[in-house]
C-alpha positions as CSV (number, residue, x, y, z in Angstrom):
1,M,-15.7,-22.8,20.3
2,K,-15.0,-26.0,18.6
3,P,-11.9,-27.7,20.0
4,T,-8.8,-27.8,17.8
5,T,-7.2,-31.1,16.7
6,I,-3.8,-32.1,15.6
7,S,-3.6,-33.7,12.1
8,D,-3.0,-37.4,12.3
9,E,-0.7,-37.5,9.3
10,W,2.4,-35.7,8.2
11,L,1.7,-33.2,5.4
12,T,4.1,-32.0,2.7
13,I,3.7,-28.3,2.0
14,E,3.5,-27.7,-1.8
15,A,3.1,-23.9,-2.1
16,L,2.0,-20.7,-0.4
17,D,-1.4,-19.1,-0.8
18,L,-1.9,-15.3,-1.0
19,D,-1.9,-15.0,2.8
20,A,1.5,-16.8,3.0
21,R,-0.1,-20.0,4.4
22,G,1.4,-23.3,3.4
23,I,-0.8,-25.4,1.1
24,A,-0.9,-29.2,1.4
25,H,-3.2,-32.1,0.5
26,R,-4.3,-34.9,2.7
27,A,-4.3,-38.5,1.4
28,D,-8.0,-38.2,0.8
29,G,-7.4,-35.1,-1.4
30,K,-8.7,-32.5,1.1
31,V,-6.8,-29.2,0.9
32,V,-5.1,-28.0,4.1
33,F,-4.0,-24.4,4.7
34,A,-1.2,-24.3,7.3
35,A,-0.1,-20.9,8.8
36,G,3.6,-20.9,9.5
37,A,4.5,-23.7,7.1
38,L,6.7,-23.2,4.0
39,P,7.0,-25.1,0.7
40,G,9.1,-28.2,1.0
41,E,8.4,-28.7,4.7
42,V,6.8,-31.7,6.3
43,V,4.5,-30.7,9.1
44,R,1.7,-31.6,11.4
45,V,-1.2,-29.1,11.6
46,R,-3.4,-28.0,14.5
47,V,-6.7,-27.7,12.6
48,T,-8.8,-24.8,13.8
49,R,-11.5,-24.9,11.1
50,S,-12.7,-27.7,8.9
51,K,-15.0,-27.8,5.9
52,A,-16.0,-30.6,3.5
53,K,-13.2,-29.8,1.0
54,W,-10.6,-27.9,3.1
55,E,-9.2,-27.3,6.5
56,Q,-7.1,-24.5,8.0
57,G,-4.9,-24.3,11.0
58,D,-1.3,-23.8,12.3
59,A,1.8,-25.8,11.7
60,V,2.9,-27.1,15.1
61,E,5.3,-30.0,14.4
62,W,8.1,-30.2,11.8
63,Q,9.6,-33.4,10.4
64,R,11.5,-31.4,7.8
65,T,12.1,-27.6,7.5
66,A,12.8,-25.4,4.5
67,S,16.1,-23.7,3.7
68,T,14.2,-20.5,3.3
69,R,13.1,-20.5,6.9
70,V,14.6,-17.8,9.2
71,E,14.0,-16.8,12.8
72,P,11.4,-14.0,13.0
73,R,12.8,-10.9,14.6
74,C,9.6,-9.8,16.3
75,P,8.6,-11.6,19.5
76,H,4.9,-11.1,18.6
77,F,5.1,-12.8,15.2
78,G,2.4,-15.4,14.8
79,V,0.1,-13.6,17.1
80,C,0.1,-10.1,15.6
81,G,-1.5,-9.8,12.2
82,G,0.8,-7.0,11.0
83,C,3.3,-9.4,9.4
84,S,2.8,-12.8,7.8
85,M,6.2,-13.6,6.4
86,Q,8.9,-12.8,8.9
87,H,9.8,-16.5,9.0
88,I,10.8,-16.4,5.3
89,D,14.1,-15.2,4.0
90,P,13.7,-11.7,2.5
91,Q,14.9,-12.9,-0.9
92,A,12.4,-15.8,-0.8
93,Q,9.7,-13.3,0.0
94,L,10.5,-11.4,-3.1
95,A,10.5,-14.6,-5.2
96,F,7.0,-15.5,-3.8
97,K,5.7,-12.0,-4.7
98,Q,7.2,-12.2,-8.2
99,R,5.5,-15.6,-8.8
100,T,2.2,-14.2,-7.5
101,L,2.4,-11.4,-10.1
102,E,3.4,-13.7,-12.9
103,D,0.7,-16.3,-12.0
104,D,-2.1,-13.6,-11.8
105,L,-1.1,-12.1,-15.2
106,W,-1.2,-15.5,-16.8
107,H,-4.2,-17.2,-15.1
108,I,-6.4,-14.1,-15.0
109,A,-5.4,-12.4,-18.3
110,Q,-3.4,-14.9,-20.3
111,V,-0.6,-12.4,-20.7
112,R,3.1,-12.6,-20.0
113,P,5.5,-9.7,-19.9
114,Q,8.3,-9.8,-22.4
115,T,10.7,-8.9,-19.6
116,M,10.6,-9.3,-15.8
117,L,11.9,-6.3,-14.0
118,R,14.3,-6.7,-11.2
119,P,12.4,-6.5,-7.9
120,L,12.6,-3.1,-6.1
121,A,13.6,-3.7,-2.5
122,G,14.8,-1.6,0.4
123,P,15.2,-1.7,4.2
124,N,13.4,-4.7,5.7
125,W,12.9,-3.2,9.1
126,G,11.7,0.2,10.5
127,Y,10.2,1.1,7.1
128,R,6.6,1.7,8.0
129,H,6.0,5.5,8.1
130,R,2.3,5.2,8.1
131,A,0.3,2.9,10.3
132,R,-3.1,2.7,12.0
133,L,-2.8,1.4,15.5
134,T,-5.9,0.2,17.4
135,V,-6.4,1.4,21.0
136,R,-8.5,-0.8,23.3
137,L,-9.2,-0.9,27.0
138,V,-8.9,-4.6,28.0
139,H,-9.3,-5.1,31.7
140,K,-8.4,-8.8,31.4
141,K,-5.0,-7.7,30.0
142,G,-4.4,-5.2,32.7
143,G,-5.4,-2.0,31.0
144,V,-5.0,-0.3,27.6
145,L,-3.5,-2.1,24.5
146,V,-2.0,-0.2,21.5
147,G,-1.1,-2.1,18.4
148,F,-2.2,-4.0,15.4
149,H,-5.0,-6.6,15.4
150,E,-4.1,-10.2,16.2
151,R,-3.9,-12.5,13.1
152,G,-7.4,-13.3,11.8
153,S,-9.1,-11.6,14.8
154,S,-10.6,-8.3,16.0
155,Y,-8.6,-8.5,19.2
156,V,-5.6,-6.2,19.7
157,A,-2.2,-7.9,19.9
158,D,-0.4,-7.3,23.2
159,M,2.5,-5.6,21.6
160,Q,5.5,-4.1,23.4
161,T,7.7,-3.5,20.3
162,C,7.2,-3.5,16.6
163,A,10.2,-4.2,14.2
164,I,8.5,-2.7,11.1
165,L,7.7,0.7,12.7
166,P,10.5,3.3,13.0
167,P,12.5,2.5,16.1
168,H,11.5,5.7,17.9
169,V,7.8,4.9,17.2
170,S,8.2,1.3,18.4
171,A,9.6,2.6,21.6
172,L,6.4,4.6,22.2
173,L,4.1,1.6,22.3
174,L,4.3,1.1,26.1
175,P,4.4,4.8,27.0
176,L,1.3,5.3,24.8
177,R,-0.6,2.6,26.8
178,Q,0.2,4.4,30.0
179,L,-0.8,7.8,28.5
180,I,-4.2,6.6,27.2
181,A,-4.9,4.7,30.4
182,G,-4.5,7.9,32.4
183,L,-6.9,10.0,30.3
184,S,-10.5,10.5,31.3
185,C,-12.1,8.4,28.5
186,P,-9.7,5.6,27.5
187,D,-12.6,3.6,26.1
188,R,-13.6,6.4,23.7
189,L,-10.2,6.7,22.0
190,P,-10.2,3.8,19.5
191,Q,-7.3,4.6,17.2
192,I,-4.0,6.3,16.8
193,E,-2.8,7.0,13.2
194,L,0.9,7.4,12.6
195,A,2.2,9.8,9.9
196,E,5.9,10.1,9.6
197,G,7.6,12.8,7.6
198,D,11.3,13.6,7.0
199,A,11.5,15.9,10.0
200,Q,8.2,15.4,12.0
201,T,6.2,12.6,13.6
202,V,2.5,13.1,13.9
203,L,0.1,11.0,15.9
204,V,-3.6,11.4,15.1
205,L,-5.8,10.4,18.0
206,R,-9.4,9.4,17.1
207,N,-11.5,10.8,19.9
208,L,-15.2,9.9,20.1
209,Q,-15.9,12.5,22.8
210,E,-14.5,15.8,23.8
211,L,-11.3,15.7,25.8
212,R,-11.0,17.5,29.1
213,P,-8.4,20.2,29.6
214,T,-6.3,17.8,31.8
215,D,-6.3,15.3,28.9
216,R,-5.1,17.9,26.5
217,Q,-2.3,18.9,28.9
218,A,-1.3,15.2,29.3
219,L,-1.1,14.8,25.5
220,A,0.9,18.0,25.2
221,R,3.4,16.9,27.8
222,F,3.8,13.5,26.2
223,G,4.4,15.2,22.8
224,A,7.0,17.5,24.2
225,Q,8.8,14.7,26.0
226,H,8.9,12.3,23.0
227,G,9.2,14.7,20.1
228,V,5.8,14.0,18.5
229,Q,3.0,16.2,17.4
230,W,-0.6,15.3,18.4
231,W,-3.6,15.9,16.2
232,L,-7.2,15.1,17.3
233,Q,-9.8,13.6,14.9
234,P,-13.4,13.8,16.4
235,G,-15.1,12.8,13.1
236,G,-14.0,12.0,9.6
237,P,-10.5,12.6,8.3
238,H,-11.4,16.2,7.3
239,T,-11.9,17.0,11.1
240,A,-8.3,16.2,12.1
241,A,-6.6,19.2,13.5
242,P,-3.5,19.9,15.7
243,L,-4.0,19.6,19.5
244,E,-2.5,23.0,19.8
245,P,-2.1,25.8,17.3
246,L,1.2,25.3,15.5
247,E,4.0,27.9,15.7
248,P,5.0,29.3,12.3
249,Q,8.5,27.8,12.7
250,T,7.1,24.3,13.5
251,P,8.2,21.9,10.7
252,G,5.2,20.3,8.9
253,L,4.9,16.9,7.4
254,E,6.7,16.5,4.1
255,Y,8.9,14.0,2.3
256,A,11.6,14.5,-0.3
257,L,12.1,13.1,-3.8
258,P,15.7,14.4,-4.1
259,E,16.3,13.0,-7.6
260,F,13.8,15.5,-8.9
261,S,14.4,18.3,-6.4
262,V,10.8,18.0,-5.2
263,R,9.5,18.2,-1.7
264,M,5.9,17.0,-0.9
265,P,4.1,18.6,2.1
266,F,1.1,16.5,3.3
267,K,-1.5,16.3,6.0
268,P,-1.4,13.4,8.4
269,T,-4.7,11.9,7.1
270,D,-3.6,12.3,3.4
271,F,-2.8,9.1,1.5
272,T,1.0,8.7,1.1
273,Q,3.1,5.6,0.6
274,V,4.1,3.9,3.8
275,N,7.7,3.3,2.8
276,H,9.6,6.5,1.9
277,H,12.7,4.7,0.7
278,I,10.8,2.5,-1.7
279,N,8.6,5.4,-2.8
280,Q,11.8,7.3,-4.0
281,A,12.9,4.2,-5.9
282,L,9.4,3.6,-7.3
283,V,9.1,7.2,-8.6
284,S,12.6,7.0,-10.1
285,R,12.0,3.7,-11.9
286,A,8.5,4.7,-13.1
287,L,9.9,7.9,-14.7
288,R,12.8,6.0,-16.3
289,L,10.3,3.5,-17.8
290,L,7.9,6.1,-19.0
291,A,10.7,8.2,-20.4
292,P,8.8,11.5,-20.8
293,Q,10.3,13.9,-23.3
294,S,10.5,17.6,-23.0
295,N,7.9,18.1,-25.8
296,E,5.4,15.5,-24.5
297,R,2.1,15.8,-22.6
298,V,1.6,13.2,-19.9
299,A,-1.5,12.2,-17.9
300,D,-1.1,11.0,-14.3
301,W,-4.3,9.1,-13.3
302,F,-5.2,8.7,-9.6
303,C,-2.5,11.4,-9.0
304,G,-3.2,11.9,-5.2
305,L,-1.2,14.8,-3.9
306,G,1.2,14.8,-6.9
307,N,3.6,12.0,-5.9
308,F,4.3,11.2,-9.6
309,T,2.8,14.4,-11.2
310,L,5.5,16.8,-9.9
311,P,8.5,14.6,-10.8
312,L,6.9,14.1,-14.3
313,A,6.6,17.9,-14.6
314,T,10.4,18.3,-14.3
315,R,10.8,16.2,-17.4
316,A,7.7,16.6,-19.6
317,A,6.3,19.7,-21.4
318,S,3.1,19.4,-19.3
319,V,1.3,17.0,-17.0
320,L,-2.4,16.6,-16.1
321,G,-3.1,15.0,-12.7
322,V,-6.5,13.5,-12.2
323,E,-7.9,12.4,-8.9
324,G,-11.3,11.8,-7.3
325,S,-10.7,13.6,-4.1
326,E,-11.1,17.4,-4.1
327,A,-8.9,17.7,-1.0
328,L,-6.0,15.8,-2.5
329,V,-6.3,17.7,-5.8
330,Q,-6.0,21.0,-3.8
331,R,-3.0,19.6,-2.0
332,A,-1.5,18.7,-5.4
333,R,-2.1,22.2,-6.7
334,D,-0.5,23.7,-3.6
335,N,2.5,21.3,-3.9
336,A,3.0,22.3,-7.5
337,V,3.2,26.0,-6.5
338,Y,5.5,25.1,-3.6
339,N,7.9,23.4,-6.0
340,G,7.7,26.0,-8.8
341,L,5.9,23.6,-11.1
342,A,2.4,25.2,-11.4
343,E,2.9,26.4,-15.0
344,R,3.7,22.8,-16.2
345,T,0.9,21.1,-14.3
346,R,-2.9,21.0,-14.4
347,F,-5.2,19.1,-12.0
348,E,-8.8,17.9,-12.4
349,V,-11.2,16.3,-10.0
350,R,-12.9,13.4,-11.8
351,N,-14.5,10.1,-10.8
352,L,-12.1,7.7,-12.5
353,F,-14.3,4.7,-11.6
354,G,-16.9,6.3,-13.9
355,M,-14.7,7.2,-16.7
356,D,-15.9,6.6,-20.3
357,A,-14.6,7.2,-23.8
358,Q,-16.3,10.5,-24.2
359,A,-14.9,11.9,-20.9
360,L,-11.5,10.6,-21.9
361,L,-11.6,12.4,-25.3
362,Q,-12.7,15.6,-23.6
363,L,-9.5,15.7,-21.5
364,G,-7.4,16.0,-24.6
365,P,-4.5,14.1,-26.2
366,F,-1.6,12.7,-24.2
367,D,1.6,11.1,-25.4
368,K,2.1,8.9,-22.3
369,W,0.1,7.8,-19.3
370,L,1.0,6.9,-15.7
371,I,-1.7,5.0,-13.7
372,D,-1.5,4.5,-9.9
373,P,-5.0,3.3,-8.8
374,P,-6.1,1.9,-5.4
375,R,-6.8,-1.8,-5.0
376,E,-9.9,-1.7,-7.2
377,G,-7.7,-1.0,-10.2
378,A,-8.4,1.1,-13.2
379,L,-11.0,-0.9,-15.1
380,A,-13.2,2.0,-16.2
381,L,-10.2,4.0,-17.4
382,C,-8.7,1.0,-19.3
383,K,-12.1,0.2,-20.8
384,A,-12.5,3.8,-21.9
385,L,-9.1,3.7,-23.7
386,A,-10.1,0.4,-25.4
387,D,-13.4,1.9,-26.4
388,V,-11.7,4.9,-28.0
389,Q,-9.5,2.5,-30.0
390,V,-12.5,0.4,-31.1
391,A,-15.0,3.2,-31.8
392,G,-12.4,5.4,-33.5
393,I,-11.7,2.8,-36.2
394,Q,-8.2,4.1,-36.8
395,V,-5.6,5.8,-34.6
396,A,-5.1,8.3,-37.4
397,D,-8.7,9.4,-37.0
398,H,-8.1,10.2,-33.4
399,R,-5.1,12.3,-34.2
400,R,-7.1,14.3,-36.7
401,A,-9.7,14.8,-34.0
402,G,-7.0,16.0,-31.6
403,F,-6.6,12.8,-29.7
404,N,-3.8,10.4,-29.9
405,L,-3.6,7.1,-28.0
406,P,-0.6,7.1,-25.5
407,S,2.4,5.4,-26.9
408,R,3.4,4.1,-23.5
409,V,1.5,3.4,-20.2
410,V,3.2,2.7,-16.9
411,Y,0.8,1.1,-14.4
412,I,1.6,1.1,-10.7
413,S,-0.5,-1.5,-8.8
414,C,-1.2,-2.5,-5.2
415,N,-3.2,-5.5,-6.3
416,P,-1.8,-8.0,-8.9
417,A,-5.3,-9.4,-9.6
418,T,-6.8,-6.1,-10.7
419,L,-3.6,-5.3,-12.6
420,A,-3.9,-8.6,-14.5
421,R,-7.6,-7.9,-15.3
422,D,-6.7,-4.4,-16.6
423,A,-3.7,-5.8,-18.5
424,G,-6.0,-8.2,-20.4
425,L,-8.1,-5.2,-21.5
426,L,-5.1,-3.2,-22.6
427,V,-3.5,-6.0,-24.5
428,R,-6.6,-7.6,-26.2
429,Q,-8.8,-4.6,-26.7
430,A,-6.7,-1.5,-26.7
431,G,-3.8,-2.7,-28.8
432,Y,-1.0,-2.7,-26.3
433,V,1.9,-5.1,-25.6
434,L,3.0,-5.9,-22.1
435,R,6.7,-5.1,-22.3
436,S,7.8,-5.6,-18.7
437,A,6.5,-6.1,-15.2
438,G,8.0,-6.6,-11.7
439,V,7.3,-6.4,-8.0
440,V,8.0,-3.5,-5.6
441,N,8.6,-4.6,-2.0
442,M,6.6,-1.7,-0.4
443,F,5.6,-3.9,2.6
444,P,8.4,-6.3,3.6
445,H,7.3,-9.3,5.7
446,T,3.7,-9.1,4.5
447,S,2.1,-10.9,1.6
448,H,1.0,-7.5,0.1
449,V,2.2,-7.4,-3.5
450,E,3.0,-4.0,-5.1
451,S,4.0,-4.0,-8.7
452,M,4.5,-2.1,-11.9
453,A,3.9,-2.9,-15.5
454,V,4.9,-1.2,-18.8
455,F,2.6,-1.3,-21.9
456,E,3.4,0.0,-25.4
457,R,1.4,0.4,-28.5
458,A,1.8,-2.7,-30.7
């Protein structure tokens, strides 16, 4: 490994990059990325990687510190890769994320929202109700480690606590080490996935070989002692199953959306939002912005298990939920029945990354849309809408043919770059105006930017 060096000049940090690293320029113009440094600070950097036009490393000496700097709560900050912004005041974190969203909308799509929405924020600690913890037997570290990866590394951080996990889960990190170390195959158990519901904590253990009866007994004792439910996953997510048959009275995983009197059962390997508090606020704001009326038909694209579909069904005449996963669509149908909303909902399995104008027309007219895609965004869907607008010549023609372009689109995004790309399509080709946009702090202390945007027909 190439030895590290300390920069021979003091560097003034000008901005943060998307990984929350400070950005500076040497006197010769070379760009330097400095982890741990904040805008306005003057620092020296331990350079760990150097190229012709840039260097990267860690800030190690400060001549001047920023007013936005705070003391990280977690003792593992800087080593663990789970958080990158604990050293930044929470309000400054929000400002950074808002600027990231605005910059991407302008630089990628040349669009600006008419109004910036107030950031949605919630608890800064103990918020993470979903997490994937790596398990690794490391003899040099004295045994089994359980936690997130180290920053920029495949190694597992030697974590004893975690401030972003629920406190009762953080308290399990050391007991989990001891438990796994005592099983017959600790080197064949690479992962534990956390799924937290309102009344149940499930730990899904990825097991690459069959566990012995003594292993199962040890897991069962641990679960009873610590109030967690174990599932085993020998293969893909569909193979996950409870360690022991569940009693009928055992509470399952579910979360509430109390504003809409909706409860959402889910399986531990289903996709759900990591932050229950922010999810409630997100659904509430999305429905207020979309404003579905009792006589309107609404489409919920990338609907998952119905997180937005079912609340929408309490307001609109009918809602179509579309998702690419058959398993999630079946869960959404079951959840609609569970909440008494089956008559006002319909669900379809479609590949939304292969959507085109013809497929869009076949699904029928909708007054309003809600889009909540993964990081890849909704390019095909937005392009299909633009193609309907262009090919149809006039909106009136679509209406005579039984299709009307949605008057309003609320777009939930977990990647501001793909949101910006899709916003450009909606504005320049589909005839929409970007009315408003804002960030949602789903992942405090990380540089992950969740956001929402509202588009209306011009």
